[in-house]
ROZA-443455 format. One record per residue (C-alpha): x, y, z; residue in three letters. Coordinates in steps of 0.001 Angstrom, whole numbers, plus 524288, in hexadecimal, padded with zeros to 5 digits. Example, Ala and Ser with C-alpha at 12.3 -4.5 7.8 and 13.67 -1.06 7.14 Angstrom:
<vexnus>
- east / north / up / aa
- 8300C / 7EE6C / 81E78 / ALA;
- 83566 / 7FBDC / 81BE4 / SER;
</vexnus>
This chain:
<vexnus>
- east / north / up / aa
- 7BC57 / 7B955 / 81660 / MET;
- 7B01C / 7C3E3 / 81468 / VAL;
- 7A2FC / 7B810 / 8132B / GLN;
- 79763 / 7C47F / 8132F / SER;
- 79034 / 7C321 / 805D4 / PRO;
- 79158 / 7CFA1 / 7FD35 / PHE;
- 78557 / 7D5AF / 7FFD8 / ARG;
- 784A0 / 7E255 / 7F7A9 / LEU;
- 778AB / 7EBD0 / 7F79E / GLY;
- 77585 / 7F50F / 7EF11 / ALA;
- 78245 / 7FE69 / 7EF31 / LEU;
- 78A2C / 7F222 / 7F169 / ALA;
- 78762 / 7EC55 / 7E3F4 / LEU;
- 788D0 / 7FB5A / 7DD64 / ALA;
- 7975A / 7FA20 / 7E344 / THR;
- 79942 / 7EC28 / 7DFB1 / ALA;
- 794B7 / 7EFD0 / 7D1B9 / PHE;
- 79CEF / 7FA9F / 7D24F / CYS;
- 7A96D / 7F4F3 / 7D6F5 / ALA;
- 7A592 / 7E99A / 7CB53 / ALA;
- 7A749 / 7F427 / 7C0EC / GLN;
- 7B22F / 7FD11 / 7C75E / GLU;
- 7C056 / 7F810 / 7C2AD / PRO;
- 7CAC2 / 7F091 / 7C855 / LYS;
- 7D450 / 7FB1B / 7D01D / PHE;
- 7E1E3 / 7F601 / 7CD78 / VAL;
- 7EAFB / 7FEA4 / 7D72C / ALA;
- 7F835 / 7F931 / 7D272 / TYR;
- 7F5A9 / 7F789 / 7C47B / PRO;
- 804AA / 7F6CE / 7C1BC / ASP;
- 807C1 / 7E8EE / 7BD1D / ARG;
- 81504 / 7E239 / 7BF0D / ASP;
- 81C39 / 7D583 / 7C188 / ILE;
- 8176D / 7D431 / 7CF1B / LEU;
- 80916 / 7D64B / 7CA23 / SER;
- 7FFBF / 7CA7B / 7C89B / PRO;
- 8003C / 7C1E1 / 7C33B / PHE;
- 80D4A / 7BD2A / 7BCE8 / ARG;
- 80CD3 / 7B634 / 7B286 / SER;
- 81A86 / 7AF3B / 7B41F / PRO;
- 8201D / 7A76C / 7A6F5 / SER;
- 82F62 / 7A611 / 7A8D7 / ASP;
- 8365A / 7991B / 7AD70 / VAL;
- 83F5E / 79A06 / 7B883 / TYR;
- 8489E / 78F27 / 7BEFD / ALA;
- 846C4 / 7913D / 7CDF6 / PRO;
- 853EA / 78E68 / 7D373 / PRO;
- 84FFA / 77EC1 / 7D67C / ASP;
- 858C2 / 77EAD / 7E390 / ALA;
- 8515E / 78BBD / 7EB1B / LEU;
- 8432B / 785CF / 7E4FD / PHE;
- 84475 / 77883 / 7E973 / HIS;
- 8466F / 77DB1 / 7F6FB / GLN;
- 83AF9 / 78904 / 7F4C5 / LEU;
- 83051 / 77F9D / 7F003 / HIS;
- 83426 / 775ED / 7FAD4 / ILE;
- 83041 / 78270 / 80429 / MET;
- 824A9 / 7844F / 7FAFA / GLN;
- 81EE1 / 77900 / 7FB0D / ALA;
- 81E19 / 77675 / 80A13 / LEU;
- 8196C / 78554 / 80BD9 / ALA;
- 80E3A / 7817A / 80327 / ASP;
- 80B43 / 774F2 / 80B4C / ARG;
- 7FF0C / 77755 / 812EF / PRO;
- 8011E / 76DD8 / 81D7F / ASP;
- 80EB8 / 7744C / 822D5 / LEU;
- 80EAE / 77E44 / 82BFB / HIS;
- 8134A / 78BED / 826D0 / LYS;
- 817C0 / 798A2 / 82CAC / ASP;
- 81DCF / 7A42A / 82AA3 / PHE;
- 82BD3 / 7AA46 / 83073 / ASP;
- 82E40 / 7B682 / 83719 / ARG;
- 831CA / 7BB07 / 827AF / ASP;
- 82752 / 7B7BB / 8228E / GLY;
- 82B2C / 7ABFB / 81A2A / ARG;
- 8231B / 79F25 / 819BF / GLU;
- 8279F / 79633 / 8246E / VAL;
- 823D2 / 786D1 / 8220D / VAL;
- 82516 / 77BF6 / 82CDF / ASP;
- 82B90 / 771FD / 82553 / ASP;
- 83B19 / 76E36 / 825CC / ALA;
- 83A75 / 76C21 / 81823 / ARG;
- 836AD / 779CF / 81582 / TRP;
- 840FC / 77F21 / 81F7E / HIS;
- 84D0B / 777C4 / 81896 / GLY;
- 8469D / 77CC6 / 80A72 / ALA;
- 84719 / 78AA1 / 80F9E / ARG;
- 85486 / 7885F / 8145D / ILE;
- 858F1 / 7845B / 8080D / GLU;
- 850F3 / 78EFD / 7FEEE / ALA;
- 856D0 / 79A07 / 80513 / GLU;
- 86521 / 79401 / 80692 / ARG;
- 862DA / 793BC / 7F7E0 / ILE;
- 85D2B / 7A109 / 7F704 / GLY;
- 85110 / 7A740 / 7F286 / ILE;
- 852FD / 7B0CA / 7E765 / ASP;
- 84656 / 7BB80 / 7E7EA / ALA;
- 84947 / 7C0E2 / 7DB2C / ALA;
- 849AE / 7B254 / 7D4B6 / TYR;
- 83CB8 / 7B08D / 7DCFD / LEU;
- 8368F / 7BD59 / 7D62A / ALA;
- 83A1D / 7B7F3 / 7C973 / GLN;
- 83398 / 7A95A / 7CB35 / ILE;
- 826FC / 7B331 / 7D101 / MET;
- 82571 / 7BA79 / 7C5C2 / ARG;
- 82AD5 / 7B30D / 7B999 / LEU;
- 82A6B / 7A300 / 7BC60 / HIS;
- 81F20 / 79CD4 / 7B38B / LYS;
- 81F38 / 791F9 / 7BFC2 / ASN;
- 81487 / 794A5 / 7C8FF / ALA;
- 81B46 / 78BBE / 7D34C / GLY;
- 829A3 / 7925A / 7D3F4 / GLU;
- 821A9 / 79F02 / 7D668 / ARG;
- 81A99 / 79A76 / 7E0F4 / ALA;
- 82716 / 7952D / 7E545 / THR;
- 82FE0 / 7A179 / 7E3F8 / ALA;
- 824E2 / 7A9C4 / 7EA0E / LEU;
- 82507 / 7A04E / 7F72B / TYR;
- 832A8 / 7A2B3 / 7F5FD / ALA;
- 83314 / 7AF9A / 7F6AD / ALA;
- 8308B / 7AFD6 / 804A6 / PHE;
- 83D4E / 7AA9E / 80781 / PHE;
- 845D0 / 7B396 / 800EB / CYS;
- 84F7D / 7BAC1 / 80B1F / THR;
- 84EE0 / 7C7AD / 804B1 / ASN;
- 84154 / 7CD54 / 80B1B / ARG;
- 83E2E / 7D651 / 800A8 / ASP;
- 841BF / 7CDEF / 7F67D / HIS;
- 83538 / 7C6C0 / 7FE7B / VAL;
- 82DD6 / 7D2A5 / 7FE13 / PHE;
- 82FD3 / 7D582 / 7EE9B / ASN;
- 82CCF / 7C673 / 7EB71 / LEU;
- 82015 / 7C8EB / 7F38F / ILE;
- 81BFB / 7D1CF / 7E8DB / SER;
- 81B87 / 7C688 / 7DF45 / HIS;
- 81133 / 7C01D / 7E598 / ILE;
- 804A6 / 7C5BA / 7DD98 / PRO;
- 80AFD / 7C443 / 7D161 / GLY;
- 80AC5 / 7B513 / 7D1E8 / GLU;
- 80184 / 7AF93 / 7C83A / PRO;
- 7FEFA / 7A46C / 7D20C / GLU;
- 7F3F0 / 7A674 / 7DBFC / ARG;
- 7F987 / 79B97 / 7E660 / LYS;
- 80784 / 7A0F5 / 7E557 / THR;
- 80195 / 7AD2D / 7E8B2 / ARG;
- 7F7E7 / 7A8CA / 7F2BC / GLU;
- 80502 / 7A1B5 / 7FABD / ALA;
- 80DB9 / 7AD0F / 7F740 / ALA;
- 8051C / 7B77F / 7FD6C / MET;
- 80319 / 7B00D / 8099E / PRO;
- 811F1 / 7AF0D / 80DE5 / ARG;
- 814F4 / 7BDAD / 80724 / ALA;
- 80C15 / 7C272 / 8126D / ILE;
- 81309 / 7BB5F / 81CCC / ALA;
- 82055 / 7C113 / 817E2 / TYR;
- 81A7E / 7CE5E / 81689 / LEU;
- 81595 / 7CD27 / 8244F / ARG;
- 823E9 / 7CA44 / 82928 / ALA;
- 82BD1 / 7D439 / 8211B / ASN;
- 822B4 / 7DF76 / 81BF2 / LEU;
- 8212B / 7E73B / 82874 / GLY;
- 831DC / 7E6B7 / 82994 / ARG;
- 834ED / 7F45A / 82C04 / LYS;
- 84429 / 7F9E1 / 82C7D / PHE;
- 84459 / 7FB5D / 83AB1 / GLY;
- 84274 / 7EB89 / 83C70 / ASP;
- 85038 / 7E8CB / 83784 / LEU;
- 85C81 / 7E77F / 83FEC / PRO;
- 86539 / 7F331 / 84103 / PRO;
- 8703D / 7EB97 / 837B3 / GLU;
- 865AF / 7E882 / 82D79 / GLU;
- 861A0 / 7F792 / 82E5A / LYS;
- 86DCF / 7FC8D / 82B62 / ALA;
- 870E8 / 7F1DF / 820A9 / ALA;
- 8669E / 7F764 / 81AFB / ILE;
- 86985 / 805D6 / 81C01 / ALA;
- 87892 / 800A8 / 81699 / THR;
- 872BD / 7FBDE / 80C54 / SER;
- 86A35 / 807C1 / 80728 / MET;
- 86E60 / 810D0 / 7FDD9 / PRO;
- 870D9 / 81E70 / 8023A / GLN;
- 8654D / 82635 / 80319 / ILE;
- 86431 / 8318F / 7F7F0 / GLY;
- 86C19 / 82985 / 7EF0A / SER;
- 8698E / 82480 / 7E15F / PRO;
- 868A8 / 81747 / 7E5EF / ALA;
- 8605F / 81A3B / 7F096 / ALA;
- 856B8 / 8227D / 7E940 / LYS;
- 85650 / 819A0 / 7E072 / ALA;
- 851A6 / 80EE1 / 7E959 / ALA;
- 847DD / 81824 / 7EF3F / GLY;
- 84FE4 / 818A2 / 7FC1A / ILE;
- 84D9A / 82846 / 8007F / VAL;
- 8501D / 82382 / 80FCD / ARG;
- 8577A / 81C39 / 8197C / ALA;
- 84E32 / 8105C / 81F7C / PRO;
- 844A1 / 81423 / 82A5B / VAL;
- 83FAE / 809DB / 835AA / ASP;
- 83324 / 80A86 / 830F0 / GLN;
- 8357E / 806A6 / 8221C / ASP;
- 832D7 / 7F8BF / 81D51 / HIS;
- 839B3 / 7EFCA / 8183D / LEU;
- 8338F / 7E8E2 / 80D6E / HIS;
- 828CC / 7EBE7 / 805B2 / ASP;
- 81F72 / 7E46F / 7FC46 / VAL;
- 81A98 / 7E644 / 7EF6F / ARG;
- 80B60 / 7E82A / 7EF72 / LEU;
- 80799 / 7EB7F / 7E2C4 / VAL;
- 80878 / 7DB92 / 7DDE5 / PRO;
- 7FCED / 7D93C / 7E7AA / PHE;
- 7F513 / 7E538 / 7E741 / TYR;
- 7F4C6 / 7DF1B / 7D837 / GLN;
- 7EC3C / 7D215 / 7DCC0 / LEU;
- 7E0F2 / 7DC22 / 7E083 / LEU;
- 7DFA4 / 7DEBD / 7D039 / ASP;
- 7DEB3 / 7D08C / 7CDC0 / LEU;
- 7CEB4 / 7CB68 / 7C8A3 / ALA;
- 7D290 / 7BEBC / 7D3CD / GLU;
- 7CB96 / 7C254 / 7DFD5 / PRO;
- 7D67F / 7B8F8 / 7E6C9 / ILE;
- 7E223 / 7C065 / 7E1B4 / ASP;
- 7DA90 / 7CDF2 / 7E5C2 / GLN;
- 7D8F9 / 7C6BD / 7F34E / ALA;
- 7E6DA / 7C3A4 / 7F36A / GLN;
- 7EC9A / 7CEC8 / 7F130 / GLY;
- 7E3E3 / 7D6D4 / 7FAC0 / LEU;
- 7E851 / 7CCED / 80615 / TRP;
- 7F52E / 7D068 / 80313 / PHE;
- 7F5FA / 7DD9E / 80247 / LEU;
- 7ED66 / 7DD5D / 810B5 / LYS;
- 7F6B2 / 7D6E5 / 8164B / GLU;
- 803F4 / 7DEE5 / 81088 / VAL;
- 7FC28 / 7EA63 / 8177C / PHE;
- 7FAAF / 7E3D8 / 82456 / LEU;
- 8079D / 7E2CF / 8253F / ILE;
- 80C09 / 7F198 / 81FDB / ARG;
- 800AF / 7FA70 / 81FCD / LEU;
- 80A67 / 803FB / 816D4 / ASP;
- 808C5 / 7F9B4 / 80B2B / LYS;
- 7F9A0 / 7FDC3 / 809E2 / ALA;
- 7FE04 / 80BA0 / 80C36 / LEU;
- 806D3 / 80CAE / 80163 / LEU;
- 7FF58 / 80303 / 7F5EC / THR;
- 7F26E / 800C5 / 7FB26 / LEU;
- 7EB91 / 80D80 / 7F626 / GLU;
- 7EA6B / 80B53 / 7E744 / PRO;
- 7E4EB / 7FBDF / 7E911 / ALA;
- 7D8A7 / 800DC / 7F22A / LEU;
- 7CFDA / 8038A / 7E685 / PRO;
- 7D23D / 7F3F1 / 7E47A / ARG;
- 7D064 / 7F010 / 7F024 / ILE;
- 7C341 / 7F821 / 7F185 / ARG;
- 7C07D / 7EEBC / 7E664 / GLN;
- 7C4D8 / 7E44F / 7EBE7 / LEU;
- 7BD9A / 7E457 / 7F8CE / ILE;
- 7B019 / 7E563 / 7F0A0 / ALA;
- 7B5D2 / 7D803 / 7EB59 / SER;
- 7AACB / 7CB98 / 7EBC0 / LYS;
- 7B6DC / 7C432 / 7EECF / ASP;
- 7B6E1 / 7C1A2 / 7FF2B / ASP;
- 7C513 / 7BFD9 / 7FDCE / ALA;
- 7C95F / 7CBC9 / 7F66F / VAL;
- 7BF11 / 7D4CD / 7FDE9 / ARG;
- 7C4F2 / 7CF6F / 80BFA / ASP;
- 7D345 / 7D0D7 / 8073C / GLN;
- 7CF6F / 7DF70 / 80336 / ALA;
- 7C8D8 / 7E1A2 / 81010 / ILE;
- 7D3A2 / 7DDE6 / 81830 / GLY;
- 7DE60 / 7E497 / 80F48 / LEU;
- 7D76A / 7F170 / 81288 / MET;
- 7D49A / 7ECC2 / 82017 / GLN;
- 7E3BD / 7EB04 / 82279 / ALA;
- 7E697 / 7F84E / 81E8C / VAL;
- 7D89A / 7FF6D / 8253E / GLY;
- 7DD8F / 8021A / 830A9 / GLY;
- 7D980 / 7FEFF / 83D07 / LYS;
- 7CBDE / 807C5 / 83D5C / ASP;
- 7C79A / 802E9 / 830C9 / LEU;
- 7B9D1 / 7FDC9 / 83032 / ARG;
- 7B603 / 7EDE2 / 82D1C / LYS;
- 7B412 / 7EC89 / 81E4B / PRO;
- 7A646 / 7EC33 / 81B96 / PRO;
- 7A625 / 7DE53 / 8162D / VAL;
- 7983B / 7DEF5 / 815B8 / ASP;
- 797BF / 7E92E / 80CA3 / ASP;
- 79EEF / 7E6E6 / 801FC / PRO;
- 79CA4 / 7F516 / 7FAC6 / ALA;
- 7A129 / 7FBBD / 8074E / ALA;
- 7AFBE / 7F45F / 805D4 / LEU;
- 7B54C / 7FD84 / 7FCD1 / PRO;
- 7B200 / 807E3 / 8052E / LEU;
- 7B888 / 80162 / 81046 / TRP;
- 7C423 / 800B6 / 809CC / VAL;
- 7C545 / 80F4A / 8055A / ASP;
- 7C349 / 80F90 / 815E5 / GLU;
- 7CC3F / 80650 / 81738 / ALA;
- 7D664 / 80E78 / 80F50 / SER;
- 7D59C / 81999 / 8156E / LYS;
- 7DDA7 / 81546 / 82031 / ALA;
- 7E9D8 / 81537 / 817D8 / LEU;
- 7E4ED / 81E9D / 80DC1 / PHE;
- 7DDD8 / 829D8 / 8145F / PRO;
- 7D7BC / 8331B / 8095D / PRO;
- 7DF2D / 83D1F / 80D69 / ILE;
- 7EE7C / 83AD5 / 81225 / ARG;
- 7F7F7 / 84346 / 81713 / ASN;
- 8038E / 83CB6 / 81360 / LEU;
- 80E61 / 846DF / 81A50 / ASN;
- 806FF / 8538D / 81D4A / ASP;
- 80D7E / 85699 / 81003 / ALA;
- 8054A / 84F97 / 805CD / ILE;
- 7F494 / 84C8B / 808BC / VAL;
- 7EFC7 / 842DF / 7FFED / GLN;
- 7E08A / 84641 / 7FE2D / LEU;
- 7D923 / 83908 / 7F7E7 / HIS;
- 7CB8F / 83A1B / 7F3A2 / PRO;
- 7C3DD / 8372E / 7FEF6 / SER;
- 7B8B5 / 83BB3 / 80755 / PRO;
- 7C3F3 / 840DA / 810E7 / GLU;
- 7C96E / 848E6 / 806DF / ARG;
- 7BB2D / 84E82 / 803D5 / ASP;
- 7BA5A / 85221 / 8109A / ALA;
- 7C7A4 / 8587E / 81136 / VAL;
- 7C53C / 8624F / 806F8 / VAL;
- 7B735 / 864BD / 80951 / ALA;
- 7BC93 / 867D9 / 816C3 / ALA;
- 7C803 / 86FCB / 80F18 / GLY;
- 7BF16 / 87808 / 807B4 / ILE;
- 7B3E6 / 87BA9 / 8111F / LYS;
- 7C0F6 / 87FCD / 819CC / ALA;
- 7C53F / 888AC / 810D1 / LEU;
- 7B711 / 88F03 / 80C5E / GLU;
- 7B563 / 89337 / 8196D / ASP;
- 7C377 / 8946A / 81D3A / SER;
- 7C1E4 / 88E94 / 82942 / SER;
- 7CEE1 / 887CA / 82A76 / ILE;
- 7D80E / 89461 / 827EA / GLY;
- 7DA45 / 8A2E1 / 8237B / ASP;
- 7E277 / 8A964 / 81BB3 / ALA;
- 7EEFD / 8AA2F / 81D95 / PHE;
- 7FB39 / 8B63B / 81B1D / VAL;
- 80593 / 8B91C / 8238D / GLY;
- 813C3 / 8B61D / 824BC / GLN;
- 81CED / 8A9DD / 82A4C / ASN;
- 82936 / 8AECE / 83409 / LYS;
- 831A7 / 8AD7A / 82627 / ALA;
- 829EC / 8B826 / 8218A / GLY;
- 824DF / 8B20B / 81700 / GLN;
- 814E2 / 8B446 / 812E1 / TYR;
- 80A5C / 8A824 / 81381 / VAL;
- 7FE08 / 8A9AD / 80E25 / ARG;
- 7F42D / 89E4A / 80E96 / GLY;
- 7E919 / 898A4 / 81402 / TYR;
- 7EB2C / 8949B / 823A2 / ARG;
- 7E43B / 889BF / 828D5 / LEU;
- 7E1B2 / 88DC8 / 8349E / VAL;
- 7DA3C / 88141 / 83933 / THR;
- 7DA70 / 872E3 / 83265 / VAL;
- 7CCAA / 86D74 / 8359D / PRO;
- 7D06B / 85BA5 / 8369E / ASP;
- 7CA68 / 85865 / 82A17 / VAL;
- 7D4E4 / 8620D / 8227D / LEU;
- 7E056 / 85CAE / 82BBD / LYS;
- 7E421 / 850F6 / 82227 / PRO;
- 7E807 / 85C49 / 818B4 / LEU;
- 7F394 / 85E81 / 82070 / ALA;
- 7F2E1 / 86C98 / 82186 / ILE;
- 7F663 / 871C1 / 82FCF / PRO;
- 7EDC7 / 87E0B / 835B6 / ALA;
- 7F4BC / 88A12 / 835CA / GLY;
- 7FA82 / 886C8 / 8271B / ALA;
- 7F9E4 / 88FCF / 81DBD / VAL;
- 7F62F / 88C90 / 80F8F / VAL;
- 7FD44 / 8948F / 8067E / THR;
- 7FCAE / 88B4F / 7F8CE / THR;
- 7F594 / 87FE2 / 7F18C / VAL;
- 7FBC0 / 87A21 / 7E702 / ASN;
- 804D0 / 88679 / 7E50C / GLY;
- 7F801 / 88F45 / 7E5D1 / VAL;
- 7F896 / 89ABC / 7EFD9 / GLY;
- 7EE66 / 89B04 / 7FB59 / VAL;
- 7EA62 / 8A75D / 802AD / SER;
- 7DE1C / 8A301 / 80A82 / ASN;
- 7D3F5 / 898B9 / 80ADD / ALA;
- 7CBD0 / 89C1C / 7FE05 / LYS;
- 7D89F / 89BC4 / 7F521 / THR;
- 7DD26 / 88E23 / 7FC9A / LEU;
- 7CF3B / 88906 / 7F923 / LEU;
- 7D021 / 88E48 / 7EC2D / ASN;
- 7DC4E / 88779 / 7E888 / THR;
- 7D8B8 / 87C62 / 7EDAB / LEU;
- 7CC04 / 879D7 / 7E6D2 / ARG;
- 7D35A / 87E71 / 7D9E2 / GLU;
- 7E02A / 873A6 / 7DCE4 / GLN;
- 7D5ED / 868E5 / 7E0AA / LEU;
- 7CDFB / 86DBA / 7D4F3 / ALA;
- 7D89A / 865DE / 7CCDC / ARG;
- 7D497 / 85700 / 7C7F0 / LYS;
- 7E22C / 852CA / 7CB37 / VAL;
- 7E58E / 84844 / 7D3AD / TYR;
- 7ED1C / 84805 / 7DC04 / PRO;
- 7EA26 / 855D5 / 7DD22 / ASN;
- 7F4A6 / 85C88 / 7E416 / VAL;
- 7F176 / 866D3 / 7EC54 / LEU;
- 7FFDD / 86E51 / 7F400 / PHE;
- 7FBF0 / 8754C / 7FF21 / VAL;
- 80710 / 87E12 / 804DC / GLU;
- 80588 / 8846D / 8112C / TYR;
- 80B95 / 88AD2 / 81D2A / VAL;
- 80CFD / 889F3 / 82ADC / ARG;
- 8146A / 88F61 / 835E3 / GLY;
- 820D7 / 89273 / 82E34 / GLU;
- 8214B / 8886D / 8249F / GLU;
- 81A51 / 8833C / 8167B / THR;
- 81479 / 87897 / 814AD / HIS;
- 80D44 / 86DAB / 809ED / ALA;
- 80466 / 86493 / 80763 / VAL;
- 80237 / 85E95 / 7FCFD / GLU;
- 7F44F / 858E0 / 7F977 / TYR;
- 7F04F / 84EDD / 7F0A0 / ARG;
- 7E37B / 84BB6 / 7ED4F / VAL;
- 7E238 / 83FF2 / 7E83A / MET;
</vexnus>
């Protein structure tokens, strides 16, 4: 935990004042039954035989004098014969994930909800466990959440990284056989567009409820949400790639928190995604930490993103400004190309602006040397001047994302790049 004092100079004081006035940024505003915190008010009668065994297991697991560990499947194991006996009996009776979910969501008895969350990790079906993990942030009792989160991370470490290629051939074949035929109505309804490949992950976890912990007022809730997300990203960085960007403004706010735990966990999260070249966080200069978050985020979210040589996103940034400035200068002095009129091998005329060379600063735009730019958003291009004027007219539209659809010819092939100015 960072112990350095909060030494603020004039700039830092101004930054802190602005942060205090800044409204809380909410990344995922849509709330549902999994969002923090539920208000369960129903009464359920859990299956007595099963919950009797689960209560034995839970009570022994909560004892600090008993040794506990996690098995290869990520499930907690207590070094006690009574615990093992109760687990065997509970699994013989059967642990129903759907019933556990109902208790977690609706049962007003906090003790039974805690037992349901404890039992979740012993469900046989892994996907059911992943679903039940997403219920943790909605649990209103903090001590129950605090007990469930480390168990959930242990389970995720053992299972979240599993891929289709890790399965034995017979399991692969069984999955392939059970899938609906690609292109069929059933496949379309399920969102299945192709057969599984070895690099496909087998499981997923819903992180939105954990992001919503960052919106709460209590620092301990914010810190726990940050910790959980960080641990998930250390297991699978692609989960950060898919979910983190909308929350970056909130993390910039939290990293300036006066609470040591919140600040430390926000730093840890960004270090988990920031890559090996990320500099050390400026912990002695709190006013600089939000800018450090921006540096760390560029490892996953560069401001200019070439998605597939056909779509390029340009986000507000000095990098985007540099590309625009370099492109305008090059077109103003025609230093990178010339007007072109010619025929291809099929006898078709090609008219446009030919790129003879592409400076390094313009290479992220994904148009190679030798390309003849023919249109921008359907408007024909004949030389550097018409290309520059067309680009300026299109960029003058204050609509975001501002889409520029650029067509070019290279060799005998026609290509297109879609630029999304965000």
